[in-house]
C-alpha positions as CSV (number, residue, x, y, z in Angstrom):
1,M,-71.2,-44.8,-81.7
2,N,-69.8,-41.7,-80.1
3,R,-69.4,-43.5,-76.8
4,N,-67.7,-46.5,-78.5
5,Q,-65.3,-44.0,-80.3
6,Q,-64.4,-42.4,-76.9
7,A,-63.6,-45.9,-75.5
8,Y,-61.0,-46.6,-78.2
9,D,-59.8,-43.0,-78.0
10,R,-59.0,-43.4,-74.3
11,G,-57.5,-46.8,-74.4
12,T,-53.7,-46.7,-74.8
13,S,-53.5,-50.3,-76.0
14,L,-56.7,-50.9,-77.8
15,Y,-57.1,-51.0,-81.6
16,S,-60.1,-49.2,-83.1
17,P,-62.3,-51.0,-85.6
18,D,-60.3,-49.5,-88.4
19,G,-57.0,-50.8,-86.9
20,R,-55.6,-47.6,-85.3
21,I,-54.3,-46.9,-81.9
22,Y,-55.4,-43.3,-81.3
23,Q,-53.0,-42.5,-78.5
24,V,-50.0,-43.4,-80.8
25,E,-51.3,-41.0,-83.4
26,Y,-51.7,-38.3,-80.7
27,A,-48.1,-38.9,-79.6
28,R,-47.0,-38.3,-83.2
29,E,-48.9,-35.0,-83.2
30,A,-47.0,-34.0,-80.0
31,V,-43.7,-34.6,-81.9
32,K,-44.9,-32.5,-84.8
33,R,-45.5,-29.6,-82.4
34,G,-41.8,-29.5,-81.4
35,A,-39.0,-27.6,-82.9
36,P,-37.3,-29.5,-85.8
37,S,-34.2,-31.7,-85.6
38,V,-32.3,-32.9,-88.6
39,G,-29.9,-35.8,-89.1
40,I,-27.7,-36.4,-92.1
41,R,-25.5,-39.4,-92.8
42,A,-22.2,-38.4,-94.5
43,R,-19.5,-40.5,-96.0
44,D,-17.2,-39.9,-93.0
45,G,-19.7,-39.4,-90.2
46,V,-23.1,-38.2,-89.1
47,V,-24.3,-34.7,-88.5
48,L,-27.1,-33.9,-86.0
49,A,-28.7,-30.4,-86.0
50,A,-31.6,-29.0,-84.0
51,R,-33.4,-25.7,-83.5
52,S,-34.3,-24.7,-80.0
53,R,-37.4,-22.8,-78.9
54,T,-37.6,-20.8,-75.6
55,A,-40.7,-19.6,-73.8
56,S,-39.0,-16.2,-73.0
57,E,-36.0,-14.1,-73.8
58,L,-35.1,-14.5,-70.2
59,M,-34.6,-18.2,-70.5
60,E,-31.0,-19.5,-71.1
61,T,-31.0,-21.2,-74.4
62,E,-28.3,-23.6,-73.2
63,S,-30.8,-25.1,-70.8
64,V,-32.9,-26.4,-73.7
65,E,-31.1,-29.6,-74.7
66,K,-31.9,-31.0,-78.1
67,L,-28.7,-32.9,-78.8
68,H,-27.4,-35.6,-76.5
69,K,-24.3,-37.8,-76.2
70,L,-25.3,-41.4,-75.7
71,D,-21.8,-42.8,-75.8
72,D,-18.4,-41.8,-77.3
73,H,-19.5,-43.1,-80.7
74,V,-23.2,-42.2,-80.9
75,G,-25.4,-39.3,-80.2
76,A,-29.1,-38.4,-80.5
77,A,-31.4,-35.4,-81.4
78,S,-34.9,-35.1,-80.0
79,A,-38.2,-33.6,-80.8
80,G,-41.5,-33.5,-78.9
81,H,-42.2,-33.5,-75.2
82,V,-38.9,-32.6,-73.4
83,A,-39.5,-34.8,-70.4
84,D,-40.4,-37.8,-72.5
85,A,-37.3,-37.3,-74.6
86,R,-35.1,-37.2,-71.5
87,K,-36.4,-40.5,-70.3
88,L,-35.6,-42.1,-73.6
89,I,-32.1,-40.5,-73.6
90,D,-31.5,-41.9,-70.1
91,F,-32.6,-45.3,-71.1
92,A,-30.4,-45.3,-74.2
93,R,-27.4,-44.3,-72.1
94,R,-28.0,-47.1,-69.7
95,Q,-28.2,-49.6,-72.5
96,A,-24.9,-48.3,-74.0
97,Q,-23.2,-48.7,-70.6
98,V,-24.7,-52.2,-70.0
99,E,-23.3,-53.4,-73.3
100,Q,-19.9,-52.0,-72.5
101,L,-19.8,-53.6,-69.1
102,R,-21.3,-57.0,-70.2
103,Y,-19.4,-57.5,-73.5
104,G,-16.4,-55.1,-73.2
105,E,-17.2,-53.4,-76.5
106,A,-19.3,-50.4,-77.7
107,I,-22.9,-51.0,-78.6
108,G,-23.9,-51.0,-82.3
109,V,-25.9,-48.1,-83.5
110,E,-28.7,-50.3,-84.9
111,T,-28.7,-52.4,-81.7
112,L,-29.1,-49.3,-79.6
113,A,-31.9,-47.8,-81.8
114,K,-33.8,-51.1,-81.7
115,R,-33.5,-51.4,-77.9
116,V,-34.9,-47.9,-77.6
117,T,-37.8,-48.6,-79.9
118,D,-38.5,-51.9,-78.1
119,H,-38.9,-49.8,-74.9
120,I,-41.1,-47.4,-76.7
121,Q,-43.3,-50.1,-78.1
122,E,-44.0,-51.6,-74.7
123,N,-45.8,-48.4,-73.7
124,T,-48.3,-49.0,-76.6
125,Q,-49.0,-52.6,-75.5
126,Y,-49.8,-52.5,-71.8
127,G,-52.6,-50.7,-70.0
128,G,-51.8,-48.0,-67.5
129,T,-49.2,-46.3,-69.6
130,R,-49.2,-43.9,-72.5
131,P,-46.9,-43.7,-75.6
132,F,-43.9,-41.5,-75.4
133,G,-44.6,-38.1,-77.0
134,A,-41.1,-37.8,-78.4
135,A,-39.0,-39.0,-81.3
136,L,-35.2,-39.4,-81.5
137,L,-32.6,-39.4,-84.3
138,V,-29.9,-41.9,-83.2
139,G,-26.7,-41.4,-85.3
140,G,-23.2,-42.8,-84.8
141,I,-20.4,-45.0,-86.0
142,D,-20.4,-48.8,-86.1
143,R,-16.7,-49.6,-85.7
144,N,-15.0,-52.4,-87.5
145,G,-11.9,-54.4,-86.8
146,T,-9.6,-52.3,-89.1
147,G,-10.0,-49.2,-87.0
148,G,-12.6,-47.6,-89.4
149,G,-16.3,-47.4,-89.1
150,T,-19.6,-47.1,-90.9
151,P,-21.9,-44.1,-90.2
152,R,-25.5,-45.1,-89.3
153,L,-28.6,-43.0,-88.8
154,F,-31.9,-44.2,-87.3
155,E,-35.2,-42.5,-86.4
156,T,-37.4,-43.8,-83.6
157,D,-41.2,-43.4,-83.9
158,P,-43.8,-43.1,-81.0
159,S,-45.2,-46.5,-82.2
160,G,-41.8,-48.2,-81.5
161,T,-40.7,-48.6,-85.1
162,P,-37.0,-47.9,-86.1
163,H,-36.2,-46.6,-89.6
164,E,-32.7,-46.1,-91.1
165,W,-32.2,-43.0,-93.2
166,R,-29.5,-41.2,-95.2
167,A,-31.1,-37.9,-94.2
168,V,-34.2,-37.2,-92.2
169,A,-36.0,-34.6,-90.0
170,I,-38.4,-34.9,-87.0
171,G,-40.5,-32.3,-85.3
172,G,-42.3,-29.3,-86.8
173,S,-42.3,-28.7,-90.6
174,Q,-41.0,-32.3,-91.1
175,G,-42.6,-32.7,-94.5
176,E,-41.1,-29.5,-95.9
177,I,-37.7,-30.2,-94.5
178,I,-37.6,-33.8,-95.8
179,E,-38.7,-32.5,-99.2
180,F,-35.7,-30.1,-99.2
181,L,-33.3,-32.9,-98.1
182,E,-34.5,-35.1,-101.0
183,E,-33.4,-32.4,-103.4
184,A,-30.2,-31.4,-101.6
185,Y,-28.8,-34.9,-100.7
186,D,-26.6,-36.6,-103.3
187,H,-28.4,-39.9,-103.9
188,E,-26.2,-41.1,-106.7
189,G,-22.7,-40.6,-105.2
190,E,-21.1,-41.5,-101.9
191,G,-22.9,-38.8,-100.1
192,P,-21.6,-35.5,-98.7
193,T,-18.7,-35.0,-96.4
194,V,-19.3,-34.0,-92.8
195,E,-18.5,-30.4,-93.7
196,E,-21.0,-30.4,-96.6
197,A,-23.6,-32.2,-94.5
198,I,-23.4,-29.4,-91.9
199,G,-24.3,-26.8,-94.6
200,I,-27.2,-29.0,-95.8
201,A,-28.5,-29.4,-92.2
202,L,-28.4,-25.7,-91.6
203,R,-30.2,-24.9,-94.8
204,A,-32.8,-27.5,-94.0
205,L,-33.5,-25.8,-90.7
206,R,-33.8,-22.5,-92.5
207,V,-36.8,-24.0,-94.4
208,A,-38.8,-23.8,-91.2
209,A,-37.6,-20.4,-90.0
210,D,-37.5,-16.8,-91.2
211,E,-34.0,-16.5,-89.8
212,L,-31.6,-18.8,-87.9
213,A,-29.7,-17.4,-85.0
214,A,-26.6,-19.2,-83.7
215,E,-27.8,-19.3,-80.2
216,S,-31.0,-21.1,-81.2
217,V,-29.1,-23.9,-83.1
218,S,-27.3,-26.9,-81.8
219,L,-24.9,-28.8,-84.0
220,A,-22.9,-32.0,-83.4
221,T,-20.9,-34.4,-85.5
222,V,-20.1,-38.1,-84.9
223,T,-16.9,-39.3,-86.8
224,V,-14.5,-42.2,-86.6
225,D,-11.6,-40.1,-85.4
226,D,-13.4,-37.7,-82.9
227,G,-16.5,-39.6,-81.9
228,Y,-19.4,-37.4,-80.7
229,A,-18.3,-33.8,-80.8
230,P,-20.7,-30.9,-80.2
231,L,-19.9,-27.6,-82.0
232,S,-19.4,-24.4,-80.0
233,P,-21.7,-21.4,-80.6
234,D,-18.8,-19.6,-82.3
235,D,-18.4,-22.6,-84.7
236,V,-22.2,-22.6,-85.4
237,A,-22.1,-18.9,-86.1
238,E,-19.3,-19.4,-88.6
239,H,-21.1,-22.1,-90.4
240,L,-24.3,-20.0,-90.5
241,E,-22.3,-17.2,-92.2
242,H,-21.3,-19.6,-95.0
243,V,-25.0,-20.6,-95.3
244,D,-26.0,-17.0,-95.6
245,D,-23.5,-16.5,-98.4
246,D,-24.8,-19.5,-100.3
247,P,-26.9,-18.3,-103.3
248,D,-28.9,-21.5,-103.3
249,D,-30.0,-20.9,-99.7
250,P,-33.8,-20.7,-99.5
251,D,-35.1,-17.2,-98.7
252,D,-38.3,-16.0,-97.1
253,A,-39.2,-19.4,-95.7
254,A,-42.0,-19.1,-93.2
255,D,-42.6,-21.5,-90.2
256,P,-46.0,-23.0,-90.7
257,E,-46.0,-24.5,-87.2
258,G,-45.8,-21.1,-85.5
259,S,-42.3,-21.5,-84.0
260,D,-42.6,-18.3,-81.9
261,E,-45.3,-19.8,-79.6
262,A,-44.2,-21.1,-76.3
263,T,-45.2,-24.7,-75.8
264,D,-44.2,-27.7,-73.7
265,E,-42.7,-29.4,-76.7
266,D,-39.2,-28.8,-78.1
């Protein structure tokens, strides 16, 4: 029985007798070991926020990319193995450019997310490959003919499944952060504004950290007017000051994932 178990464990495209693909589950664990990223869909755009982890104080934090521009109207946040995430980001960018060249219009956010997840799923179906040990949050604006647009936010899973969310987290402490988002996000109304969503995202990242430094946080917004727009470190620091002044901000939150350890995941 042990030898049979190992055979299913090593097969990247084999179902176990209980209907599981172990390599996909291991890939999900790799995502959980990374620093968290948060996405929030606002009424007027999408906010992407991520916390970076460095192996040494000598490392330049700007070299750890967690937020990525996919096109003028769509961006992504990553968690998990850095190299795997970069390959997915490069694939998504090519798909956005192919759509623009072929049809003369920007790719839809849902279309882009599903093309990425189709690519991810192929690595769970064929031998000689392994699942991507990374997850993405794909957020952007689906433009309409009146000049406006609809904010959309999708999560990609190592199994190749896309899910649309109003607010979501990937990476370490995902469960605790999503629990916070369920309480902080306005389910009954139209949702927060982009400015309000930035505060919610930063407080959500605080759930998984004793303290949040501006140099370890990346923030970007995607709106109809400005498209994908990363915030400068000074802007991040200013928003963090407002979070620190918020009496509802969670205090003394510990990182159960051991965020100070240097790993290959981010």
